[in-house]
Backbone as ProteinMPNN parsed JSONL, in Angstrom:
{"seq_chain_A": "MGHPVVGSDGDVIELIGTHVDVTEQHAAKETLQKAFDEIKKSEDRLRLVIDTIPTLVWRAGPEGNPDFLNQPALDYTGLPLDQARG", "coords_chain_A": {"N_chain_A": [[28.987, 0.645, -7.828], [31.565, -1.421, -6.923], [34.725, -3.159, -6.859], [38.042, -4.012, -5.757], [40.546, -5.801, -7.613], [42.773, -8.021, -6.404], [46.15, -8.974, -6.489], [48.333, -11.903, -6.119], [50.354, -11.04, -4.511], [49.173, -9.215, -2.914], [48.82, -6.671, -3.82], [46.794, -4.182, -5.414], [45.501, -4.916, -8.479], [43.664, -4.127, -10.389], [40.673, -2.14, -10.641], [37.348, -2.986, -10.581], [34.191, -2.085, -11.702], [30.767, -1.038, -11.813], [27.806, 0.672, -12.874], [24.42, 1.693, -12.416], [21.825, 3.387, -13.85], [19.33, 4.783, -12.07], [17.374, 6.608, -12.416], [14.945, 6.542, -13.902], [13.596, 4.485, -12.538], [13.322, 5.657, -10.019], [11.698, 7.881, -10.629], [9.414, 6.524, -11.531], [8.688, 5.22, -9.192], [8.027, 7.408, -7.547], [5.826, 8.415, -8.998], [4.055, 6.249, -8.789], [3.69, 6.236, -6.004], [2.377, 8.683, -5.664], [0.011, 8.09, -7.026], [-1.012, 6.052, -5.36], [-1.42, 7.605, -3.063], [-3.444, 9.331, -3.963], [-5.489, 7.487, -4.411], [-5.906, 6.638, -1.795], [-6.834, 9.04, -0.645], [-9.21, 9.301, -2.079], [-10.573, 6.986, -1.231], [-10.841, 7.637, 1.484], [-12.52, 9.895, 1.329], [-14.807, 8.705, 0.208], [-15.443, 6.872, 2.234], [-16.084, 8.681, 4.291], [-18.418, 9.863, 3.236], [-20.095, 7.594, 3.042], [-20.212, 6.858, 5.728], [-21.602, 8.972, 6.814], [-24.157, 9.042, 5.797], [-27.572, 8.637, 6.697], [-28.287, 5.813, 7.154], [-28.156, 2.196, 7.277], [-25.431, 0.611, 5.852], [-24.127, -2.073, 4.141], [-22.093, -4.745, 2.836], [-21.922, -7.942, 1.401], [-19.954, -10.84, 0.728], [-19.766, -13.524, -1.748], [-20.113, -15.782, -0.141], [-21.845, -14.949, 1.734], [-20.958, -13.667, 3.963], [-20.507, -10.63, 5.692], [-18.427, -8.099, 4.344], [-18.039, -5.478, 4.433], [-19.097, -2.753, 6.355], [-20.822, 0.208, 7.135], [-20.235, 2.956, 9.446], [-22.668, 3.648, 10.908], [-23.976, 1.131, 10.716], [-22.243, -0.51, 12.142], [-22.452, 0.746, 14.631], [-25.142, 0.221, 15.179], [-25.224, -2.592, 15.364], [-23.422, -2.936, 17.394], [-21.057, -4.202, 17.272], [-17.507, -4.622, 16.831], [-15.604, -3.941, 13.825], [-14.021, -6.167, 12.963], [-15.292, -8.376, 14.198], [-17.855, -8.12, 13.153], [-17.413, -8.69, 10.51], [-16.919, -11.389, 10.638]], "CA_chain_A": [[29.331, -0.559, -7.141], [32.836, -1.872, -7.437], [35.644, -3.828, -5.949], [39.399, -4.14, -6.295], [41.1, -7.123, -7.886], [44.048, -8.056, -5.696], [47.055, -10.024, -6.94], [48.834, -12.826, -5.106], [51.245, -10.314, -3.598], [48.361, -8.302, -2.108], [48.669, -5.375, -4.477], [45.61, -4.008, -6.254], [45.838, -5.015, -9.894], [42.713, -3.289, -11.101], [39.39, -1.881, -10.007], [36.229, -3.347, -11.452], [32.989, -1.436, -11.203], [29.631, -0.852, -12.709], [26.8, 1.586, -12.344], [23.085, 1.541, -12.975], [21.054, 4.625, -13.763], [18.033, 4.481, -11.459], [16.529, 7.794, -12.538], [13.596, 6.146, -14.33], [12.987, 3.735, -11.445], [12.966, 6.613, -8.976], [10.55, 8.645, -11.121], [8.258, 5.622, -11.544], [8.305, 5.0, -7.797], [7.335, 8.621, -7.094], [4.53, 8.457, -9.673], [3.229, 5.221, -8.167], [3.331, 6.68, -4.661], [1.359, 9.72, -5.817], [-1.237, 7.412, -7.389], [-1.518, 5.426, -4.14], [-1.907, 8.677, -2.191], [-4.732, 9.789, -4.502], [-6.465, 6.427, -4.14], [-6.205, 6.7, -0.355], [-7.697, 10.211, -0.432], [-10.518, 8.977, -2.637], [-11.2, 6.036, -0.315], [-11.206, 8.362, 2.705], [-13.708, 10.713, 1.03], [-15.947, 7.801, 0.052], [-15.769, 6.37, 3.566], [-16.753, 9.766, 5.005], [-19.782, 9.973, 2.7], [-20.867, 6.407, 3.422], [-20.419, 6.86, 7.174], [-22.474, 10.065, 7.256], [-25.553, 8.892, 5.363], [-28.323, 8.138, 7.847], [-28.854, 4.474, 6.949], [-27.19, 1.122, 7.436], [-24.875, 0.164, 4.584], [-23.214, -3.196, 4.278], [-21.907, -5.543, 1.63], [-21.509, -9.306, 1.72], [-19.33, -11.584, -0.351], [-20.559, -14.65, -2.261], [-20.408, -16.726, 0.928], [-22.843, -14.347, 2.605], [-20.333, -12.983, 5.103], [-20.278, -9.202, 5.441], [-17.03, -7.671, 4.245], [-18.026, -4.021, 4.602], [-20.207, -2.144, 7.079], [-20.532, 1.596, 7.463], [-20.212, 3.205, 10.89], [-23.982, 3.459, 11.521], [-24.272, -0.302, 10.826], [-21.453, -1.004, 13.271], [-23.058, 1.285, 15.846], [-26.41, -0.473, 15.387], [-24.976, -3.962, 15.822], [-22.597, -2.903, 18.59], [-19.893, -5.054, 17.06], [-16.357, -4.035, 16.127], [-15.553, -4.343, 12.434], [-13.483, -7.536, 12.776], [-16.328, -9.345, 14.583], [-18.984, -7.998, 12.228], [-17.021, -9.381, 9.271], [-16.912, -12.84, 10.855]], "C_chain_A": [[30.647, -1.044, -7.732], [33.658, -2.587, -6.396], [37.021, -3.932, -6.598], [39.715, -5.603, -6.605], [42.514, -7.105, -7.329], [44.869, -9.236, -6.208], [47.542, -10.879, -5.793], [49.761, -12.151, -4.108], [50.494, -9.302, -2.736], [48.184, -6.93, -2.705], [47.397, -5.355, -5.322], [46.054, -3.994, -7.71], [44.938, -4.098, -10.717], [41.471, -3.084, -10.245], [38.305, -2.219, -11.013], [34.976, -2.719, -10.854], [31.924, -1.34, -12.264], [28.697, 0.18, -12.087], [25.485, 1.335, -13.067], [22.365, 2.869, -12.777], [19.656, 4.285, -13.252], [17.068, 5.66, -11.548], [15.098, 7.415, -12.909], [12.877, 5.364, -13.233], [12.513, 4.676, -10.345], [11.73, 7.416, -9.386], [9.293, 7.782, -11.118], [7.759, 5.368, -10.123], [7.552, 6.205, -7.245], [5.942, 8.724, -7.711], [3.569, 7.449, -9.055], [2.786, 5.633, -6.774], [2.261, 7.767, -4.711], [0.01, 9.107, -6.161], [-1.849, 6.734, -6.164], [-2.076, 6.464, -3.176], [-3.266, 9.187, -2.652], [-5.822, 8.757, -4.251], [-6.87, 6.463, -2.672], [-7.116, 7.883, -0.041], [-9.109, 9.929, -0.919], [-11.271, 8.002, -1.734], [-11.662, 6.726, 0.963], [-12.453, 9.214, 2.486], [-14.946, 9.836, 0.894], [-16.384, 7.254, 1.395], [-16.513, 7.429, 4.374], [-18.202, 9.905, 4.539], [-20.63, 8.8, 3.168], [-21.148, 6.386, 4.915], [-21.375, 7.955, 7.639], [-23.902, 9.947, 6.735], [-26.337, 8.202, 6.477], [-29.035, 6.806, 7.575], [-27.75, 3.444, 7.12], [-26.742, 0.66, 6.058], [-23.92, -0.984, 4.866], [-23.146, -3.945, 2.96], [-21.429, -6.916, 2.081], [-20.889, -9.95, 0.486], [-20.214, -12.738, -0.79], [-20.934, -15.673, -1.189], [-21.487, -16.214, 1.88], [-22.275, -13.645, 3.81], [-20.115, -11.511, 4.773], [-18.786, -8.898, 5.344], [-16.906, -6.158, 4.318], [-19.268, -3.62, 5.376], [-19.844, -0.691, 7.333], [-20.656, 1.794, 8.974], [-21.596, 3.104, 11.526], [-24.371, 1.983, 11.666], [-23.495, -0.914, 11.985], [-22.031, -0.524, 14.595], [-24.351, 0.537, 16.188], [-26.19, -1.878, 15.938], [-24.188, -3.993, 17.126], [-21.347, -3.754, 18.48], [-18.738, -4.263, 16.471], [-16.28, -4.625, 14.711], [-15.061, -5.766, 12.235], [-14.498, -8.606, 13.165], [-17.507, -9.306, 13.622], [-18.665, -8.706, 10.903], [-17.094, -10.892, 9.418], [-18.301, -13.37, 10.937]], "O_chain_A": [[30.799, -1.064, -8.953], [33.322, -2.612, -5.212], [37.149, -3.938, -7.822], [39.217, -6.515, -5.946], [43.344, -6.286, -7.724], [44.361, -10.349, -6.345], [47.214, -10.625, -4.634], [49.933, -12.634, -2.989], [51.102, -8.609, -1.92], [47.464, -6.102, -2.147], [46.982, -6.376, -5.871], [46.874, -3.171, -8.119], [45.395, -3.393, -11.617], [41.26, -3.779, -9.251], [38.35, -1.781, -12.163], [34.734, -2.813, -9.651], [32.171, -1.539, -13.453], [28.809, 0.505, -10.905], [25.458, 0.828, -14.188], [22.31, 3.401, -11.669], [18.894, 3.586, -13.921], [16.064, 5.702, -10.838], [14.146, 7.908, -12.303], [11.681, 5.557, -13.019], [11.421, 4.505, -9.804], [10.819, 7.61, -8.581], [8.22, 8.255, -10.744], [6.553, 5.309, -9.883], [6.549, 6.043, -6.55], [4.984, 9.08, -7.024], [2.4, 7.761, -8.825], [1.636, 5.407, -6.397], [1.342, 7.772, -3.892], [-1.021, 9.545, -5.65], [-3.057, 6.822, -5.944], [-3.101, 6.225, -2.538], [-4.144, 9.448, -1.829], [-6.951, 9.113, -3.915], [-8.051, 6.333, -2.348], [-8.06, 7.752, 0.738], [-10.085, 10.275, -0.253], [-12.467, 8.171, -1.497], [-12.746, 6.439, 1.47], [-13.339, 9.258, 3.34], [-16.013, 10.18, 1.403], [-17.582, 7.18, 1.669], [-17.475, 7.107, 5.072], [-19.109, 10.049, 5.359], [-21.753, 8.987, 3.637], [-22.218, 5.94, 5.332], [-21.906, 7.876, 8.746], [-24.778, 10.684, 7.188], [-25.826, 7.289, 7.126], [-30.248, 6.699, 7.751], [-26.565, 3.775, 7.109], [-27.569, 0.353, 5.199], [-23.03, -0.885, 5.711], [-24.008, -3.805, 2.092], [-20.637, -7.039, 3.016], [-21.256, -9.64, -0.648], [-21.308, -12.911, -0.253], [-21.952, -16.353, -1.309], [-21.981, -16.957, 2.728], [-23.024, -13.079, 4.605], [-19.601, -11.179, 3.705], [-17.988, -9.374, 6.151], [-15.801, -5.617, 4.271], [-20.366, -4.094, 5.087], [-18.71, -0.38, 7.698], [-21.126, 0.909, 9.689], [-21.709, 2.521, 12.605], [-25.031, 1.618, 12.639], [-24.027, -1.74, 12.726], [-22.097, -1.281, 15.563], [-24.617, 0.255, 17.356], [-26.882, -2.305, 16.863], [-24.273, -4.962, 17.88], [-20.66, -3.999, 19.472], [-18.957, -3.333, 15.696], [-16.835, -5.692, 14.447], [-15.621, -6.503, 11.423], [-14.557, -9.651, 12.517], [-18.093, -10.344, 13.312], [-19.559, -9.256, 10.259], [-17.307, -11.602, 8.435], [-18.493, -14.573, 11.118]]}, "name": "protein", "num_of_chains": 1, "seq": "MGHPVVGSDGDVIELIGTHVDVTEQHAAKETLQKAFDEIKKSEDRLRLVIDTIPTLVWRAGPEGNPDFLNQPALDYTGLPLDQARG"}
């Protein structure tokens, strides 16, 4: 990143610039993305297992409102997930 310093006559007097090494930031970002990808795979596998067991599975928060239902529970109630959560 840089820019020229221009004198009153319009001539460039000097160039001022700086740089930042982003190698570590880039590596950290890639590592974080890989971790998120692994979490997503794990969630997908867990969802598949929970959706294939032949029983209704649901979880409710402290207020008593369901915040998770497996597919058989949704099929049984006939509600879409957003309505079942409400």
